[in-house]
C-alpha positions in Angstrom: 272.0 191.6 5.6 271.7 191.5 9.4 269.0 192.8 11.8 267.5 192.2 15.2 263.8 192.4 15.9 261.2 191.6 18.6 259.9 188.0 18.2 256.2 189.0 18.7 256.4 191.9 16.3 258.2 189.8 13.7 255.7 186.9 14.0 252.8 189.3 13.6 254.3 191.0 10.6 255.0 187.6 9.0 251.4 186.6 9.7 250.0 189.8 8.0 252.2 189.3 4.9 251.4 185.6 4.8 247.8 186.4 3.8 249.1 187.1 0.3 251.0 183.8 0.1 249.4 180.9 -1.7 250.8 177.3 -1.6 249.9 176.5 -5.2 251.5 178.8 -7.7 253.5 178.3 -10.9 256.0 180.9 -9.8 258.1 179.4 -7.1 259.3 182.8 -5.9 255.8 183.7 -4.8 256.0 181.0 -2.1 258.4 183.2 -0.3 258.6 186.6 1.5 260.5 189.5 0.2 262.4 190.9 3.2 264.4 194.1 3.2 266.3 195.8 6.0 267.3 199.4 6.0 267.6 202.4 8.2 265.7 201.2 11.4 263.0 199.0 9.8 262.5 195.6 8.3 260.0 195.4 5.4 258.2 192.1 4.7 256.2 191.5 1.5 253.9 188.8 0.3 252.4 188.7 -3.2 250.3 186.3 -5.2 249.7 188.7 -8.1 246.0 189.1 -7.1 246.8 190.7 -3.7 250.1 192.0 -2.4 250.8 193.0 1.2 253.7 195.0 2.5 254.2 195.6 6.2 257.1 196.9 8.3 258.4 196.8 11.9 261.1 198.6 13.8 264.5 196.8 13.9 268.1 197.3 14.8 269.7 197.0 11.4 273.4 196.3 11.4 273.8 195.4 7.7 271.3 196.6 5.1 270.1 194.2 2.5 267.3 192.1 1.0 266.4 188.5 0.5 263.7 186.0 -0.4 262.8 183.4 2.3 260.4 180.5 2.0 257.3 181.9 3.8 255.9 178.9 5.6 259.3 177.9 7.0 260.3 181.2 8.4 256.8 181.8 9.8 256.8 178.5 11.6 260.3 179.1 13.0 259.6 182.6 14.3 256.2 181.6 15.7 257.7 178.9 17.8 260.6 181.0 19.1 260.5 182.5 22.7 259.3 186.1 23.2 262.8 187.5 23.0 265.0 189.3 20.4 265.5 187.5 17.1 268.6 188.0 15.0 268.5 187.3 11.3 271.7 187.2 9.2 272.0 186.4 5.5 275.4 185.3 4.1 276.3 183.3 1.0 272.6 182.5 0.2 272.1 181.1 3.7 269.8 182.6 6.3 270.8 182.3 10.0 268.1 182.8 12.6 269.1 183.0 16.2 267.0 183.5 19.4 268.6 182.8 22.8 270.1 179.3 22.4 268.1 178.4 19.3 269.8 178.6 16.0 268.3 177.8 12.6 270.0 177.7 9.2 267.9 177.7 6.0 268.5 178.4 2.4 267.7 181.7 0.8 265.4 181.5 -2.3 266.7 182.7 -5.6 265.5 186.2 -6.4 264.5 186.2 -10.1 262.3 189.3 -9.9 259.9 189.5 -6.9 256.8 191.6 -7.6 257.2 194.2 -4.8 254.3 196.2 -3.3 254.2 200.0 -3.3 251.6 202.7 -3.2 250.0 203.2 -6.6 251.7 206.1 -8.4 248.6 207.2 -10.4 246.0 206.4 -7.8 243.3 208.8 -6.5 243.3 208.4 -2.7 240.3 208.7 -0.5 240.6 208.7 3.3 238.1 207.0 5.7 238.1 206.2 9.4 239.5 202.7 9.9 236.8 201.6 12.4 234.0 202.9 10.2 235.4 201.0 7.2 235.7 197.9 9.4 232.0 198.1 10.3 231.1 198.6 6.6 232.9 195.4 5.6 231.7 193.4 8.7 228.1 194.1 7.9 228.2 193.3 4.2 231.1 190.8 3.5 229.2 187.7 4.4 226.8 188.3 1.4 229.7 188.0 -1.1 229.1 185.1 -3.6 231.4 182.1 -3.7 230.1 181.0 -7.1 232.9 181.2 -9.7 230.3 181.3 -12.4 229.4 184.8 -11.3 232.8 186.5 -10.8 231.2 190.0 -10.5 229.4 188.9 -7.3 232.6 187.5 -5.8 233.5 191.1 -5.1 232.1 194.0 -3.3 231.0 197.2 -4.9 232.6 200.3 -3.4 231.1 203.6 -4.4 232.5 207.0 -3.4 230.2 209.9 -3.9 230.3 213.6 -2.9 229.5 213.2 0.8 229.1 209.4 1.4 230.5 206.0 0.6 228.6 202.8 -0.2 229.7 199.2 0.2 227.5 196.5 -1.3 227.6 192.7 -1.5 225.1 190.4 -3.2 225.1 186.8 -4.2 221.7 186.3 -6.1 219.8 185.4 -2.9 220.5 188.4 -0.6 222.0 191.9 -0.7 223.8 193.8 2.1 224.3 197.5 1.8 226.1 199.8 4.3 226.5 203.5 3.8 228.7 206.0 5.7 229.2 209.7 5.6 232.6 211.1 4.6 233.9 214.6 5.3 235.6 215.1 1.9 235.5 213.3 -1.4 237.9 212.8 -4.3 234.8 212.7 -6.6 232.6 209.8 -7.8 234.4 206.5 -8.0 233.0 203.0 -8.4 235.1 199.8 -8.2 234.6 196.1 -7.5 237.0 194.7 -4.9 237.5 190.9 -4.6 235.8 189.4 -1.5 239.0 187.7 -0.4 240.8 191.1 -0.4 238.0 192.6 1.7 238.3 189.8 4.3 241.9 190.7 4.8 241.2 194.4 4.9 238.6 193.8 7.6 241.2 192.0 9.7 243.7 194.8 9.3 241.1 197.5 10.0 240.0 196.0 13.3 242.7 197.6 15.4 243.1 200.8 13.5 242.1 204.0 15.4 242.8 206.6 12.7 242.3 207.0 9.0 243.2 204.6 6.2 243.7 205.7 2.6 242.1 203.9 -0.3 243.9 204.4 -3.6 242.0 203.7 -6.9 243.3 203.1 -10.4 241.5 201.6 -13.3 242.5 198.0 -12.6 244.0 198.2 -9.1 243.3 199.5 -5.6 245.6 200.2 -2.7 244.7 200.3 1.0 247.3 202.2 3.1 247.3 201.6 6.9 249.8 202.8 9.6 252.6 200.5 8.5 250.9 198.2 6.0 250.0 198.5 2.3 247.6 196.1 0.6 247.4 196.2 -3.2 244.7 194.3 -5.1 243.5 193.7 -8.6 240.0 194.9 -9.2 237.2 192.8 -10.7 236.3 194.2 -14.1 232.7 194.5 -15.2 229.4 196.2 -14.3 227.9 195.5 -10.9 224.1 195.1 -10.6 222.2 198.4 -10.1 221.4 197.5 -6.6 219.2 200.5 -5.8 216.6 199.2 -8.3 216.4 195.9 -6.4 215.4 197.4 -3.1 211.6 198.1 -2.8 210.6 201.5 -1.5 207.0 200.8 -0.4 205.7 197.8 1.6 202.4 196.1 2.2 203.5 194.5 5.5 205.8 196.0 8.1 207.0 194.1 11.2 208.7 195.5 14.3 210.4 192.7 16.3 213.0 192.2 19.0 216.1 191.1 17.2 217.6 188.9 19.9 214.3 187.1 20.5 213.8 186.5 16.8 217.4 185.4 16.3 217.1 182.9 19.2 214.0 181.4 17.7 215.6 181.0 14.3 218.7 179.5 15.9 216.5 176.9 17.6 214.7 176.2 14.3 218.0 175.1 12.7 217.9 172.1 15.1 214.8 170.6 13.3 215.3 171.9 9.8 217.5 169.7 7.7 217.1 171.9 4.7 217.4 175.1 6.7 213.8 176.2 5.7 211.8 178.2 8.2 208.2 179.4 7.7 207.1 182.7 9.2 203.4 183.5 9.7 202.4 187.0 10.7 199.0 187.6 12.2 197.4 189.5 15.2 200.7 190.9 16.3 202.2 187.5 16.5 205.1 185.8 14.7 204.5 182.1 14.3 207.8 180.4 13.5 207.7 176.8 12.3 210.4 174.4 11.0 210.3 170.7 10.4 212.2 167.7 9.1 210.5 164.3 8.5 213.3 162.4 10.1 214.0 164.7 13.0 210.8 166.5 14.2 209.3 169.9 14.2 209.3 173.2 16.0 206.6 175.9 16.5 207.4 179.1 18.4 205.3 182.3 18.8 206.9 185.7 19.6 205.2 189.1 19.9 205.6 191.7 17.2 204.0 195.0 16.1 202.3 194.3 12.7 201.4 197.1 10.3 199.6 196.1 7.1 198.5 192.8 5.7 199.0 189.4 7.3 201.4 187.2 5.5 203.0 183.7 5.5 206.4 183.3 3.9 209.5 181.0 4.0 213.2 181.7 4.1 216.6 180.0 4.4 217.4 180.3 8.1 221.1 180.8 7.6 220.7 183.8 5.4 218.5 185.4 8.0 220.8 184.6 10.9 224.0 186.0 9.2 222.4 189.4 9.0 220.9 189.4 12.4 224.3 188.6 14.0 226.0 191.7 12.6 223.2 194.1 13.8 223.7 195.3 17.3 220.4 197.0 17.9 217.6 195.5 20.0 214.8 196.3 17.6 214.6 195.7 13.8 212.0 196.2 11.1 211.1 193.5 8.6 209.3 194.8 5.5 207.4 192.7 3.0 205.1 192.9 -0.1 204.2 189.3 -0.8 205.4 185.8 -0.1 207.4 185.8 -3.4 209.0 189.2 -3.1 212.1 190.1 -1.0 212.1 190.9 2.7 214.0 194.1 3.6 215.6 194.2 7.1 216.5 197.5 8.7 217.7 198.3 12.2 215.5 200.7 14.1 218.2 203.4 14.4 220.9 202.5 12.0 219.1 203.5 8.8 222.2 203.5 6.7 222.2 199.7 6.8 220.0 197.6 4.6 219.7 193.8 4.2 217.5 192.3 1.5 216.7 188.6 1.4 214.7 186.6 -1.2 212.1 184.1 0.1 211.9 180.4 -0.6 208.8 179.2 -2.5 206.6 177.2 -0.2 
């Protein structure tokens, strides 16, 4: 095998595929990239059996072929090469890498059956705009649980209906739900995608202008981009019926400036060792207090529009801030029923986004 590629394109492709490489695996071959050169492209694959990534870049291919190369080694080499053409040649189980006056020689890994990544043959594919899907993940992914005792919540629920798509994450303390309209549907589908996979999909979606395809099988899903495929195992089980968790009626409704409220909460973290903040709503005022016996305390008052009953309630500041940081609008609504029931946050205009947060008992 022999091919020549641009250093920056090669380094970026290796970086994308490396997100499916894990350092600890009983299968030595999975520590390497599967690299194949043919026609005018070079294909690079990484796979850890939970997630597999395949990406390709244009190349000048002199000799077609395939090989397995230790992922960290070739990634480090190519990343540190100058921004010039990189030549890769494989002969007699030895990989020769050349760029200008730099020459590396490394051993090829033994190929005893690398699990390649392809589009799913029996999948049902749904198209969605890449930037829309990026926003859906960005506004929900932070609420995915990291608790291995609750594996269902370590994934995100993706629902495809007749004219819309839902993406939901919850961890037992908060819930984030984003909805988007779709022009055509493959019919109702409901799957749970691992949170780690969604993090990688979000990175790949960020620069995509056009559509991406989401392929769904019973135990696997595939995400097809311009020149990249990501395959993932799905989490099996039944997701919480999230619609039943979100209240429809409220006794207290607050309209507040998001940036002003967020700044106050951010300052409250300075004097709250346990990240507890108390919110008191009365007379169109928000009284925000936080304290720590060894540090000090804070009290701030910001203006609000209050509709309904006055209320005093406490929350984990971090859970509030994570939601406020992904909302772009100036004005948000906070909706309550009591100091032991959840707060539902909604932007003023973006009504297809909902964030629910459970309070802390005072």
